Structures are given as C-alpha cells and as structure tokens.
N, C-alpha and C positions, 0 to 999 in steps of 0.2 A: 846579281839581284835574284835571279831564279834559284840559285843555290841557297841563298838566305831564306827564301820562301819555303824551299823544301826542308831546310834545317828546322825552321820554325814549326812547320807542319809536323815533322817527325817528333820534335820535342813535345808538342801538344798531345800527340797520340800516345807517346811513352808515358806522360804524366797520367793520362786517363787509365792506361793499362795498369800502372802502379797503384792507382787509387782502387781499381777493381780488385787487384790481387790483395791489397791490404784489407778491403772490406770482406773478401772471401774468408780470411783467416781471423777476422776480428773477434769472433766468438771464442776462439781458443785462448784468449787473454794473452798473458805474457809468457812465452816459452822460456826455458832455462837459458840464462845468459843475457836476456834482454833487461834493460834497466827497469826497476819498479817505478810505478807512478809516484810523483812527488807527494809526500805525506803532509797533511795539514799540521801546522805548528800551533800550539795552544797559546792563546792570548787571553789574559783574564778579562772577564766581561766588565764593561763600564756601564753601570746601571743608573738611571735617573733616581734622584732622591726619593721620589714618590713611588718607586717600584716596590711592591710587597716583598719582604725578605723571607725566602723559604729555603729549606734543605730537602734533598731527595735521598732515598735509599731503596734498595731492592730487598724484599723480604718474602716470607712464606716458604712453601714447600719447594725449594729450588732444586734444579737438577745440576746447574753449574753456577759459579759465582757471578757470572755476567748476565743472569736472567732472574726474574722474580716479580713479585707484586710491587707495583709502584706505590711508595709511601712518601707522604709529604709532611714535613714538620713546619707548622705555622702557629703563631700565637700561643706557643708553649705546649702544643699538643700534636702528636703524630696522628695522621689520618690517611685516607686513600683517594684514588681517582676513579670516577665512574667510566664505564666503557662506552657510554652513549656518545656517538660522533667521534670517538677516538680514532686516530688514523696512524699510518706509518710516519706521517710528518710529525705528529705529537711524540711518537716513540723516538724519532730522531732527536728531538729537543731533549727528551729525558736522558737518552744515552750520552749525548754530548755534554750535558750538564754534569753527568757522573764521570766524565773523562774517557769514554769509549769513542772510537772513531766514527761509528755509525750504528744505526739500528738494523737488526736482521729481520725481526718480525714483532708482532704484538698479539696478545691473546686475551679474549674477553672472558666474562662469566667466572671470575675467581678461580682460574685454573691453578693458581698457586696458593689456594686457600683463602678464606674470608678474613679480611682485616678487621681492625677495631677503630673506634673513635670516629670523628667527623669524616664525611666525604667532602674533601676540600674543593675538588674540581669536577664539573659536569659539563657536558656539551662543549668540550674543547675544540677550537677551530684553529689549529696551528698551521703555519706554512712550512715549518721545518727550519726556518732561519732565525727564530727567536733565541736570544741568549739565555733565557730562563723560562721555565714553564709558566711562571707567574705573568709573563708578557703575552701569552696566548689568549685570544678572546675566549670568554666562557660566560656562564651564567653569573659569575661573580664568586669570589672565594667563599666557600661554605654554603652556597646556594645550590641545592640538589634535591631531586625527587627519587634518587636511587637507593638501593639496598646494597649491603656488602656482598651479596651474591653476584653483583655486577662489577666487582673490583677488577681493574685492568692490570695486566702484566706485560712486560716487554722482554725481548731477547736482544741483547747487544752483542756486537762483534767482540772477539777475543782481544783484538788489537786496541791498545791504549793510544790516546792522542799524545804524540811526542811533546815533551815539555810541560805536560799537564801538572798543575799544582792544585792541591786541595785548598779550596778557599772557604774558610769557616766564617760565615756571616752571623752565626749564632753562637758566640763563644761560651755561653753558659750551658750549652747542650751538646758539647762535643762528644761525650762518652757514648751517645746513642747512635753515632754515625758510623757507617761502614768505612773501612780503610780504602782509600783510592790512591794508589801509587802507580807509576808507569811500569815498574818491573821489580822483581825480587830475585835475589841470588844467594847462594852459599859460596863465599869466597875463601878458598883454602889459604891459610896464612903460614902454617908450618911447612917446611920444605918436604917433609915426609908425606904430606897430604896433597901437595901441589901436583905431584907426578901421578897420583892415584886416580884411576877411573873405575867407578864414578866418584865424584867428590862427595865425601861423606861428613867432613868436619871443617868448620871455619866460621868466619863472621857471617851473621845474617845482615844483608845490606838491602836497602830499598832505594829505588831510583825515583827521585822527586824533584820536579823542576829541572830535569835534564842532568842531575848530579847524583852520584851514588853516595849514600849516607849510612852510617852505622846506627844501631838502636841502643839506647842506654839500657843496661840490664837491671836497674834498681827496681823496676816494676815487672820484670820478666818472670815467668813461671813455667813449669813443665808442660802445662796445657798449650802454651804458645809454641814450645819446642816440638810438641807432638804434631801440631798443625804444619809447621815448617817442614819437618821430615816427611810428613805424609804428602805434601804437595810436590816434593821433589822425588817421590817414588819409593820412599823407605817406610817399612811397616812400624818402626819404633825408634826411640832415641835412647842414648846411654850417657853415662858420666864422662867427663873429660878432665884433663889436667889444667885447672884454672890458673895456676901460678905462672905457667909459660905464657899464657895470653895476657896476664897482667903486666909481665915484663915487656912484652911487645907493645902494649898500649902506652906504656910510659915512654918508650923510645919514639913512637910515632903518634902524634896527637890526632885522635879520631875526629871526624866531622859527624856530629850527631843530628839525627832527625828530630823535628820539633815535638814529636808525640811519643807516647808509650803505646803498647799494644794490649788489647784485652780480649783473649780468646777463651772459649769454653772447652776446647779440646776436641770437639766433634765437627768443627768446620773442615771443609775440604780444601779451602784456599784461604790465604791471608786476607783476601778481599772480602771474605765473609765475616771476618772478625770485626770487632768494634774498636774505634779509636779510644785510647786511654787518656791519661792526664796530659795536659799541655806542659811542656818543659820550658822553663824560663831560659831565654837566650844567654843571660849572663851567668847562669849556673846550670849548664847543660846536663851534666851527669856527675853530681857531687858524690864522691866516694864509690863510684861505680866504674864499669868498663864496658866496652862493646859486647853485645850479645853474641855468644858462641853456641852453636849446636853441634852435636855429634850423633849421627844417625846410624842405625843398624840396617845394612842392606839385606834383601831377601836372598834366598839360596841361589837363584839364577844370576844374581848380580854381584855376589860376594867377590872381592878382589882375589882371595884364595878360597876356592869352593869349600864350604863346610868348616873351615878352620875357625874356631872361636864362636861358632854359631850353633853348636850341637844342641845346646839347651833351649835355644829359641824356637826351634822347629821340630815337629814330630816327624819321625821317619816312617811310620806305618802309612798304609794307604790313606790318602786324604779323603775327607768326607765331602769336599766341595771341589768343583772344577769348572773351567770355562770352555765353551765349545762354539765354533762357528765364527770366531773373530779373525780379522785379517792380520793383526799384529799381536805381539805378546802383551798380556794384560787387558785384553778385551774379549768379550764373548758372552754367550748365553750362560746363565748361572744354572748349574746342575748339581743336585745333592744325591748322596748315596744313603738310602734308607731301606732297611729290611732286605739288604743285598741287591737292591735294584736302583739304578740311576733314574732320577726324575727332575722336574723343573720347578720353578717358583712362579706363582701367579703375580702379575704386576699390580694388583690392587694395593694401594697405599705404598707402592714401591718408591723409595726416595733415596737421596744421597747418603743419608745416615746408614741405611741398611746396605747400600752398595759399598760403602766404605768398609764396613765390617767384612764383607766378602773379599775385598781387595787386600786388606791387611792380613787376613787369614791366609791368603795365597802367597804372601811375601812381597806384595806390591805396596804402593803408598795409598793415599786416600783416593776415593773415586772422583774423577772429574766429570763423570756423566752417569746417570741412572736411566737406562733405556727401557721402554715398555713396548707392548704390542708386537712382540716377536720380531723386533727390528733387526736382530742378528740371527735370523732363521728360527724355525720352530723345532722343538725337541720331540722326542718320543717317550713313551712310558708314562708313568703317573705324574700328576702335579702334586708335589709333596708338601708345599707350604703356600698359604694364602693370607693376605692382609698381614704381612710381616711388619712389625714395628720395633726396630732396634733403637737403642739409645746412642749407638755409635762407639760404645766402649766394650761391647761383648768380644770375647776371644774368637767366637765362631758364630756364623749365621744360625747354626742349629740351636744356639742358646737364646735367640731372640723370641719375644712373645709373638704368637700368631693366633688367628681365629680358626680353631679346629672345626667350627660349625659351617664355615663358608664353603659352599660346594659349587659345582658347575663351571669351573674355570677351564677353558680350553687352551691348547697350545698356541692359539692366536694371541694369547695374553702372556706369553713367556717373558720373564724379566731378564735383562742383560746389563752389563756394566762396561765402562771404559775406565781403567785405572791409571793413575799417574805411575810412570815407570822412570827409573833413573836415566839421566842423559849419559849414554855410553859413547856417543860420537860415531856410531857405526855409519850413519848416513853421510858423514863427511869423507868416507873412503870409497864411495861408489857414486857414479853419476850415469845418466842417460844422455846420449848425444845424437843429434841428427833427426829426431822425430818431429812430427808436426805439432806436438803438444808435449807438456811435461810428463805425460803418462806413458810415453813410448820412446824407443830409441835403442842405439847400440850401447851395450853395457861396457863401461870403462871403470877400471879399479885403480886405486892408489896403492902402490907397493913400494917397499924399500929395496933399492938396487944400488949396490956399491956405496952404501952409507947415505944415499939421498932418496927422497920420495919422488917417484915418477908415475904418471898416468899411462895406462896401457889397456889393451883389450883382453877378452876372455876367449879361449879356444872354443869353437862351437861343436866340436866333436863330442857326441853323447849329450849335448845340451837339450834339456827338456822341461816339462811342466814344473817339476819339483824345484829345479834350479831357478826357474823364473819366479816361482812363488817366494823364494828367499830374497831375491833382488827387490821385488815389489814391497815386501815386508820391511827390508832394511831401509828403504827410501820413504817409508810411510805412505805408500801409494795404493794400499789395499791388496787385492788379490791379483795374480797373473791372469790375463785373458788369453795370451798367446806366448809361445817361446819360438824364437827364430834362430835358424842355423845359418842363414844368409842375411846380410844387412847391407848389401850393395846399394839399396835404395835409401839408406840413411848414412850419409857421409858424416862421420864423427870428427873429432879434433884430429887434424893431420899428425900432430905431434904425438898422438896416442895410438897410432896404428899397430905398433909392435905388441905381440902376445906376451902378457906377463903372468897369466894364470891358465893352466890346462888341466885336463883330467878331472873336472869338477863333478862330484857326485853328492847330491843333497838328499836328505830324508824329507825335506819340505818344512821342517819345524824349526830350523836354525834361525837365530836372530841376525846372523851376518854370513855373507858368502865365504868369508875366511874361515868360518867354523865348519864348512863342508869339507869332505875329503877332496884333496887335489894333489897334484904332483909336487907342489912345493917349488923349490929352486930348480929342479930338474925338469924343465919344460919339454913337452912333446906334442907338436901340433903340425901334422903334415900339410894341412890346408892353409895354415897361416892365419893372420888376423885381417885387418882391413875390411874388405867387403865380405869376408867369410867369418867375421867375428860374431859372437853370440849377441842376441838382442831380445828384448821383451816388450810387450805392451801390458799395461796394468789397468785394473778396473776396481772401482770402489765396492762392487758387489760381485757375488758368484753364486752359482746354483749349488744345491746339496741334494743328491739323490739318496733315498732311503727306501729299502725294500720292506714291505709289510710281511713280517714273519708268520702271522696268523693265517694269511691266505695260503702260504706254502703248506702249512700244517693241515689245513682243512681240505686241500684239493689233491693231495698226493694219492696216486694209485699206480697199479702195475698193469702193463698191457703186453701181450705177445702179438707182434705185428709181422705179417709176411714180408719177406725181403723184396718181393716185386713191387710193394707199395712204398718202398723206402729209397728209390733210386735218386730222387732229388736230394734227400738227406745224405745219401752216400757221396754224392758229388760235392756236397758242402762239408764233408768231413765230420759229420755229426754222429757217427756210429763208432763202435769199438774197433780195435785194431784187427780183430779176427773176422770182421764183416766181409773182407775181400775174398775169403775162402768159403763164405756161406752160400749154399745153393739158392737159386731164385725162389724155390718153392718151400724153403724152410723159414723159421721165425727168428726175430731178435726180441729179446725181453727188455722192455723200456720202463724205467721209473719216471713217471710223468707227473707234472705239477703245474700250477699257475704262478706267475710272478706279477706282483702289483708294485710298480716302482714309482714312488712319490718324489716330487721336487719340493723340498721344504726350505730351500734357500731364498736368496733375495733377487736372483735374476734367472732368466730362462736357460735351460740346458739345451745346447745346440751341438750338432756334430762338428768335429774339428775340420773335416774336409769340406771344401767348397762344393757346391752343387754339381759343377761340371766334372768333379773328380769322383763322384759316386759310381759304384760298380754295378752294372746290370747283370742280374742272374736270370738267364733265360728259362731255366727249369721251373723256378718259383715265380717268375714274371714279376720281379720287384727289384728295387735298388738297395744296395747296402751302403749306408752312409758312414759306418764305422766297421773296421775289420773285425774287432771283437768287442762286444758290449758287455756281456756277462760270461763268467765261467762257472761250471758246476763240477764239483769233485765229491766222490765218495771215499772217505778215509777210514782206515781201521782205527781202533781206540788208541793206538800208539802213534797215529798220524801218517801212516803209509797210504798213499793213494792206490786204490784198487780199480777205480773207474772214473772217467771224466767226460765232460761235455762242454760245449761253448755255444754262445748265441751271438751271431752277427746281428748288428742292429739293422735288420731289413726294413724296419718301419718304426721310427720314433714319432709318436704322436700323442695327443691328449685324448685318452679314452674317456676319462671323466674328470670333473673338477669340483672343488669345494663350492658351496653356495655363493653366488655373486661373482664368480670368475668365469669368463668366457674362454672357450677353446680357441687356440690360435693355430695349432699344427695338425695337419691331416695329410697322410701319405698318398691318398688316391690321386691319380692323374699327375704323377710326378710333383706332388705338392711339397711344401716346406716341411722339414722334419725338426722335431724338438719336443721338449716338455715344458709347459708354462709353469711358473711359480704357483703353487696351490692346486696343481693338477697331477694326474698320475697316468702312466702308460701300463696297460695290462697285457701281458703275454699269456694267452690262454693255454691250458694244458693240452688242447687238441691240435696245436699247430706244430709244424715240423721243427725239430731240433730243441723243442721245449721239453727236454728229457735228459736222462743219463742212461746209456746203454749198459745194463747190468747182466747181459747174457752170460758172461764168464765169471760172475761174482758168486762166491759160495755163501750159503745161509750164515747169518750171524748178526752181531751188533756193530753198527757203524756210526760215523759222524758224516752228515751231509753238509756241504759248504757251498755257498753262493757268493761270488764276488762281482760287484758292479763296477764298470769302468776300470778294469784291472790294470790296464797299462797307462793310467793317468792321461789318456788322450785328451780329455776335456778337464780344465781346472775346476775344482770344487772348493767350497769353503771348509769342508770337513770330510776327510777320507776315512776317518776311523769308523764311521758307521756304514761303510760300503760292504761290509762282510755280514752275512747271515749264516748261522749254524743251527743245526737240528740234530737230535739223536734219532737214529734210524734202525729199526729192527726188521730183518728180512728172514723168513723161515723157509724160503724156497717156493712158497705158494702165495703168500701175502706179504704186504709191506706196511709198516706203521711209521709215521713221523711224529715226534713229540719234542717238547722243550725247545721249540724254535725261538731264537732271539737274535737281535742285531749285535754286532761286535761293539764292545764298550758299554752295553746296556746293563750288565750285571757286575757284581763285585769281582775283583781280580782273583779271589779264591775260587769262586764258582767258575769263572772263565777258564782257569787253568785245568779244569776237568774236561774241557772240550779241546782236543788237539786241533792243529791246523793254525791258520793265521789268527793272531789275537785281534788285529785290525788290518786295514789296508795301507798302513803307513808305519814305518819304523820311527821311533821317537828317540832323539839324542839327549834331551834334557827334560 
C-alpha cells in the first residue's frame, strides 16, 4: 500500500516536472524532427440563401501576392472596405475566404493605395469565425461615411489551406478575380530535364482541390510564361520543341484545370494574375495540349555555367548589385553611377521596380520589395528617388524617376528579395541537437560507396565564414556563432562519423559543398561526435562601416618620446625597431581618428564572453577582442612598409543617430558593443590609434584600414570593412586624400588602389 502511494506520488511529481519543462520550451515552437501541427482542411462554406453573395480580391501596390488592399465585388461593382473598427479577426475572415491559412496583420489608411467604387463595408465587427465577410456585423452593405484614404489592407500567411478550391459564386465576373490555387509547379516531363537541377522546362501544373492539374494552352501567351518563369527564379523564357510534348499528351490523357490564365507579364506570382475563361468540362482543351514553359536560368544557376547564355548576360561590370542580404537573391539595391556606388530611395518602391532589379541580376521576379533600410543602410549618394518601373525594363537604370526629389536619407534605402531557383541545397544539410531549429551540430548528406549517408563535419579550422554558408544554405539567415565543440548538442547517433574535413569557405558560397574541402581523403585528428562543427544562426546581423571622411580630416604626424610610449610598446603598437630605441629618443607616428558605424540590423558585440576579456594593467582597461582593426601603409605596388593594430579595448556607443539611445558603455566594467544606428569613435590622441612611420621613407603610399579583420564577429557585409586612402609623406608633413570604403567605387578606380579590394574573397 505504502509502495503504491509512493509510486502515485512520484508519478504526479514527474508529470508536473514534464509539464514545466514543456512550458519552458514552448516558445521555441517545433524543433526539427517534431511533427508539425495538424493543418486545417478546407471545406466549402455552406451559406444560407439570404447571405449576400460577394467575391474578394487583394489589389493595389502590393509587395507580395498574399497582401494588398481588400476589394469586394458586389452587385456588379468592385469596391473597398473601410478601416474603421477593422481588426485582426476581420483580416482572418478575409484571408481564409481567399484560401490562406491565417491572417498575419492588417494595415489602415490606404497603405496599398486608394481604391475606386463604393466602400461596401464599414465598422465591421467580425469574430474571426465567419465563413464570409458578408456575415460579419457592419453598418450594412454600402452604408459608410468613409473615404478611400481609409481603405484597409491585409497581409495573409504564405501557406494555403490544404484542399482549398476556388468557389465562384459570381460566374459572370470570373475574369476579374485573382487566381487562388493551393500550389504551382513546373513538372519535368522529358527524361533529359528530369535529372536536371534546377528544373527549367516542363508542364505548368496547379494544385486545386488537393489534385495536380494541367492548364490548357489554347488561351496561353508569353506573358503567362514570363510570370511562371519569374516566380520559379528564372529571368526569362525561351522556345521549346512542342512536337515532343504533343506526342506525350496523346499517350497520357491530361487532367485539365477548369480555368484559363490571364497575366499581364508584370506580376510577381501566378496568384496576382486574373482568372481567364471558364473551360467547359465536356470540351476541356479542344485542339490544345497542356501548357509547357522553358525558362532561362541566370548565370549563378545555369546547369553548365555560361554555356548557351553568353548573349543573355553582359560580361562587363554590372551597374546594379545587392548588399547586406543573408541569402543569394536578397539585399539592399545599389547602383553604380559616375563611378560611385549608391542606393535607391524607397519612395514609391514597389514589386514592379524590384522585379526589374531581380531579373537584371539573373534571378526571377521579386517576391518582396523592402523599404526603410530593412536590410541595412548603405553609404555614398542616393542615386534614384521615386522610381516607377513598368516591370518590362531591361535595367533599373532605364526606369523613370523624379530627378527633383531631394532629401532622401539612407534610412529609406530600398531592398529586394528575389525568387531564386530551387537547387535542393537545403536537403543535403541539417542541424541536430540544438534547442531550436536555428542551432545545432552540422550534419551533411554525402555519397559513400554508392549510397547517401549522413555524417558530421570536422571542426578543425571551422569558423565564421563556414558557419555563414551553413546558415545561408538552410535559409536561416546569418551565422551568429561557429562552434568547434558540440558535446552539448547530441546529434543523430547514426551520423557521428566525419564525412567532410578541411572546409574553407569565402562566406559567399550557396552550399557547403562549394567550399574548398578535402574531398574523399578525410583528415580529422579530433574526430566527429562531440568535436564536430556546429553553428547558431540569426535572422539579422550587424554591419560595421568606417567613415572615410573622418580619417581624411583628422590625420596628422607626431614625434612622441619613447618614455611616453611604454604602454603602447607592451601592447605591440610600435614598429619592429622600437625595442632598440633609447628612452629619450622619438618615434614618428601617423595619427588619425576612426569613426566606426553600425549600419546593420543587430548590435555588434564582442565574440568573447565577459569573463574571458583580458585585463591590461598598463592602460587599466579590458580587451574584449584580440584585434579589432588593422592599419597598413602600403607602397603603390602593394608592399607593406608599416603596420599597426587596434585591440578593442573599449567597444561602446560614442554617439547615435537621432532617436536612438546608447546601450553600451565601457566604464566600470560595463557591457561592450555598438548599437544599430550608433558609432564608436577612436580619437586620434589615444594609444595605438596610429601607424609607426619612424622607418618609412618619404613618398606616395596607400593607407589601409580593416575592421574585424579575422571575422571574429559575424556581419551582414564584409566587403565594406576596408577603407583606403592615398597618402603623401614628404619627411616633414603628411597628407591623406581620396579616402573611400572598399566596394564604394567602380572596379576600374578600385584597381588603382593596391591592397585588399574588400575584406572577403568572392567565388561567384
């Protein structure tokens, strides 16, 4: 009896502990390997006969196909919805009626532009459970005191409701409705294309009512093909051999969708196109065959690089580039104009203009047009403002703009996220053992003896650049840490063996397999298991950029007696001959100030934890990073003649942009770091903020500064971590001029400055 009571008591305690443990990690959602929540299955709404029959669509200046101004078709006319009393519950009804699983948010005040026609609904009081917006309590259909400046918009989730079917209650007005299907794909039919990655040619199929269906080609045109290729990451389409597909269609009877497609060619997704003509079920595709598209991949994704695509892409330096993005095909848009790279202001920035950028760079259409410097702030001039593209321009530089619009700051820098081809890279890599999907031991899928097996990566030499590639390959953003020991993350026991070693990445590769590595000849003394490589990823990262004008304006020369340089001598901040310099003699120092801005999306913090910081008794401060910046004086042919370095003795917010509060202060062993929108100033009059030029002969030189040179802290963009100046020294005075950041000038100009072109080697 007593034993039973003890057992019952222990069981109860265990259940409470398990519940507490579950609650503790509930916020982490579902880690990899856990089953996903059950998805809601679509059931067509059963409406009472007296329910007003309406249709919905999303319109206006969209950024993605699943967001826009809510428009309602009623009584033969399209109209809008007022934002008065609108709520997330009303947005939920709208999104579900359009076939999306849920609403993400809603926006008032005609964010997606002003609509036209009647304002059909005002003061909606939805609970979120209504099967149609017409069932939500309101003032009554058409009863409103609003203007179109109050038109409401919604943002729906990307996920569609499984089994959703388009229900057309207004058959005479089908051509003005957006396409709502569960999914779209290009299915390779010919054997030569089935094995090819990415899939560039095949049937266009839509999933409707849980079944994949083909589209009849009798009403199909090149604009429709352009949209399909764009949404799958391809910049353009080409002709294909129709006879082969006709033969295939005769052998296997297709299952056709009930509708045709009507695109203008500027849409970013099929869901933004309109439904075309309804096809009769007894005569589905008379004289036609299933729609086939053949797409042209961009250079980075061509099955055989450059073969057959030489005419499609210019080989000279591009006029447009993306910076600050975590993955290929996303970033801040930068233009080269008058030999200098600059940005685009986000005024009027939309999906049409973003798509022109994406196609120009060899990607597909844009899936998102970002504003407000969301992917970090650029440097240099703002080259374009109020850009208004049609979507068909070959380059963003051909689009109309407002040359009179002035006063745009880098807080308004425009950015894009482009559709890129499905390469399947993410299926050959996984993270295991972490507390959430953003961290864990790195496990790769490799071919061994003819079969695919999972294994670990040797951690010897594993660092930030390699971790960056892993996070990019998995679509998890930027690396926040790289780990050489993963004993705290037990991965899959069957994957303990090392299958990849000697990995060296530049940080720009799309897949870990693209990095240099040992191949089949593995070498890893420490082995895998608890010593395997690991990463943690983050959606955001800092971006440090030095202000070149401050260097140019504050440079001067000082002869300083050796007895005043003892602390600097101890910290190795003087030239190699300083150990033979008498105490009463001088060292000649090239001094300057550094103003280092954080233009990224998250704070810059030292890699080492606080308890690992090193105390320097001479200067009475803690070093949180071994080397934060390096300074080099180079000859005009790139030979180093003098060098210096700056340990990060005090990372803190010296000043911030308006409206941003300082967070980091070194005093009293305080936290170190640089907040987004703030900068850390190393004044010219502090120790080691110099280059010792005692042994340098008079002449013309290049002065080079590199921030975060050892990649100790991950950043969103390493290319701008280098600053270079021209320097003239006549033996008595020194001048600094033409100071600029790496990557801010044209490649032709940059080649006249020897040294590092940027702080990162690029492989593609």
